[in-house]
C-alpha positions in Angstrom: -13.2 12.8 -24.1 -12.9 10.2 -21.8 -13.3 7.3 -23.2 -10.9 9.1 -26.4 -8.0 9.2 -24.0 -8.1 5.6 -22.9 -8.5 4.0 -26.2 -5.9 6.5 -27.9 -3.0 5.9 -24.7 -3.2 1.9 -24.5 -5.6 2.0 -21.3 -8.0 -0.9 -23.3 -5.2 -3.7 -23.8 -8.1 -6.9 -25.2 -6.2 -8.1 -27.5 -7.5 -10.0 -31.1 -8.3 -13.1 -30.4 -11.6 -13.2 -28.4 -12.9 -16.2 -30.7 -9.6 -18.7 -28.9 -11.1 -21.9 -28.3 -12.9 -22.1 -25.5 -11.1 -25.5 -24.5 -7.9 -23.9 -24.7 -9.1 -21.3 -22.5 -11.0 -23.0 -19.8 -7.1 -24.9 -19.6 -5.3 -21.9 -19.1 -7.9 -20.7 -16.3 -7.8 -24.3 -14.6 -4.2 -24.1 -14.8 -4.4 -20.8 -13.7 -6.3 -21.7 -10.4 -3.9 -24.4 -9.6 -0.9 -22.7 -9.2 -3.6 -19.8 -7.2 -2.3 -20.7 -3.5 1.0 -20.6 -3.8 1.0 -17.7 -6.0 -0.7 -15.7 -3.1 1.8 -16.6 -0.2 4.8 -15.0 -2.6 2.9 -11.7 -4.1 3.4 -9.0 -1.2 4.8 -6.5 -4.3 1.3 -6.9 -6.6 0.2 -4.0 -4.9 3.1 -1.8 -6.8 2.5 0.3 -9.6 1.5 -2.3 -12.5 2.8 -2.1 -16.4 -1.1 -0.3 -17.3 -0.3 2.8 -14.5 3.2 3.2 -15.2 2.4 3.5 -18.6 0.2 5.9 -17.8 2.8 8.0 -16.0 5.0 7.9 -19.3 2.2 9.2 -20.9 1.4 11.8 -18.9 3.2 14.7 -20.8 1.8 13.6 -24.6 -1.8 13.2 -23.5 -1.5 16.9 -21.5 0.3 18.1 -25.0 -2.6 16.9 -27.2 -5.4 18.1 -24.7 -4.1 21.3 -24.6 -4.2 21.9 -28.5 -7.9 21.9 -28.7 -8.4 23.6 -24.9 -6.5 25.8 -22.3 -3.7 24.0 -20.6 -5.0 24.6 -17.1 -7.9 22.9 -18.3 -6.0 19.8 -20.2 -4.3 19.2 -17.3 -7.1 19.0 -15.1 -9.1 16.7 -17.7 -5.6 14.4 -17.8 -5.8 13.8 -14.2 -9.4 13.3 -13.9 -8.6 10.8 -16.4 -5.7 9.0 -13.8 -3.0 9.9 -16.1 -1.2 12.3 -13.4 -1.0 9.7 -10.2 2.2 8.9 -9.3 3.3 7.0 -6.4 5.3 6.6 -3.3 6.6 3.0 -2.5 8.3 1.3 0.3 9.3 -2.6 1.1 11.0 -4.7 3.3 12.0 -8.3 3.3 13.1 -9.4 6.4 11.4 -12.5 8.4 10.9 -11.4 12.3 9.1 -12.9 15.3 8.2 -12.1 18.4 6.3 -12.5 21.2 4.1 -9.6 23.2 5.7 -7.6 20.1 4.7 -3.9 19.6 7.8 -3.4 16.3 8.3 -0.7 13.7 9.0 -3.0 10.9 8.2 -0.3 8.1 7.9 3.1 6.8 7.4 5.3 4.4 7.8 9.5 4.5 6.0 11.9 2.9 9.3 14.4 1.7 8.6 17.8 3.3 9.7 19.3 0.2 6.7 17.8 -2.0 4.5 20.4 -3.6 1.7 22.4 -1.4 -1.0 20.8 -4.1 0.3 17.1 -2.9 -2.8 15.4 -2.4 -2.9 11.7 -1.3 -5.6 9.5 -3.1 -4.8 5.9 -2.2 -2.6 4.0 0.8 -2.1 0.2 -0.7 -1.3 -2.0 1.9 0.5 -5.6 2.2 2.3 -7.8 4.6 2.5 -11.6 4.8 2.5 -12.9 8.3 1.2 -15.7 10.6 0.8 -16.5 14.3 2.6 -19.3 16.0 0.0 -22.2 14.7 -1.9 -22.9 17.9 -3.7 -22.5 20.5 -6.1 -24.2 23.1 -9.6 -22.7 21.5 -9.9 -25.3 18.8 -13.2 -23.5 18.0 -11.5 -20.4 16.5 -8.5 -22.0 15.1 -8.5 -20.9 11.1 -10.6 -17.6 12.5 -9.7 -14.4 13.2 -11.4 -14.6 16.5 -9.4 -14.2 19.4 -6.2 -13.5 17.4 -4.1 -11.9 18.9 -1.3 -11.2 16.2 -1.6 -8.4 14.3 -0.8 -5.3 12.8 -1.2 -1.2 13.4 -0.6 1.6 11.3 0.6 4.9 12.3 0.9 7.9 10.6 3.6 10.0 12.6 4.8 13.4 11.7 8.8 14.4 13.8 8.7 17.5 16.5 11.1 19.3 16.6 12.0 21.8 19.9 12.7 25.2 18.8 15.9 26.0 20.3 17.0 23.1 21.1 20.7 22.5 21.6 22.8 20.3 19.5 23.2 16.4 20.7 26.1 14.3 21.0 25.3 13.5 17.1 25.3 17.0 16.0 21.9 16.9 15.6 19.2 19.2 16.7 17.1 18.6 19.9 14.7 16.4 18.9 11.2 16.4 20.3 9.7 12.7 19.6 6.8 12.1 17.2 3.0 13.0 17.5 0.8 10.4 16.0 -1.7 12.2 13.6 -3.8 9.0 13.0 -3.5 5.5 13.4 -5.5 2.3 12.2 -5.4 -0.3 14.7 -5.5 -3.9 13.7 -5.0 -3.1 9.7 -4.8 -6.9 9.6 -4.9 -10.5 11.8 -3.9 -13.3 11.5 -5.8 -16.2 11.5 -5.9 -18.2 15.1 -3.5 -20.6 14.7 -2.8 -21.0 11.0 0.8 -21.2 11.3 0.9 -20.8 6.7 2.2 -17.5 5.3 -0.8 -15.6 4.8 -0.9 -11.9 2.6 -2.8 -9.3 4.5 -3.8 -6.7 1.6 -5.8 -3.6 2.4 -6.5 -0.2 -0.2 -7.5 3.2 1.3 -9.0 5.5 -1.4 -11.4 7.2 0.6 -10.2 11.3 -0.2 -12.7 12.1 2.5 -11.0 9.9 5.3 -9.9 11.0 7.7 -6.8 8.3 7.4 -6.2 9.9 3.8 -6.2 13.3 4.6 -3.9 12.5 7.2 -1.0 11.8 4.5 0.3 15.0 3.9 4.4 16.1 3.3 6.2 15.8 6.1 4.6 12.8 7.8 5.3 9.4 8.5 3.2 5.8 7.5 4.5 3.2 9.7 3.5 0.0 10.4 3.9 -1.6 13.7 4.0 -5.4 14.5 2.2 -6.4 17.3 1.1 -10.0 19.1 -0.2 -10.2 22.8 -0.7 -12.9 25.7 1.7 -15.7 26.6 2.2 -18.2 23.4 1.2 -15.5 20.6 3.8 -15.5 18.1 3.8 -12.7 15.1 6.0 -14.4 12.1 6.1 -11.8 9.4 8.3 -11.9 5.9 7.5 -8.6 4.0 5.7 -6.4 3.7 4.9 -3.5 1.0 3.7 0.3 1.0 2.5 2.1 -2.2 0.7 6.1 -1.2 -1.0 7.3 -5.3 -0.9 11.0 -5.6 -1.1 14.0 -7.2 -0.2 17.3 -7.8 
């Protein structure tokens, strides 16, 4: 059944040119390899939903309707979702260059709307950051490694706390109450030690039983904090991107 769905709705996109000249293929591979380093430094947003994933979203209702002709709608929906056709996406991205020493700055956030359906279930979180440090240090043996590196980023999941019965503030809002840290991942990325070229750090979290994935629920906010510590250490960041993959 899953094979039928994938074949029918374009999840296998192989062309009919498998017998192309091997030399031509090698040349293409070589050209792509030559430009890999340049591309990696620019593709912070390549964690965004792919064309295949967007196509699956467009096909979702078609798949479920087709299956419902042969089985109850509840089972049809379950089968379609199991095959990967029911995923939805929330995204956030920022392209602003910042830098600083002794840094503890919230750079990017993504809200999970509190109005989401109670059946909301996070299945994956993707994080991508483009960053580097000051490019020098006195510890030459640790250059170009992650050892002794003091520029990094932390990931936090927070929930706004509201004081019940609070009066209106100057801006006309409620009493407020600050943020509660629901979960934190320290050093979601770390820059290479004393390397002043841009690095793209990508992390994919998809363990549905993990505390982090289970903490992603309606009403919370995911935040990326840029960090640096100790004299001389400077965190340079130019862009970042979040993707939350979920189902209902």
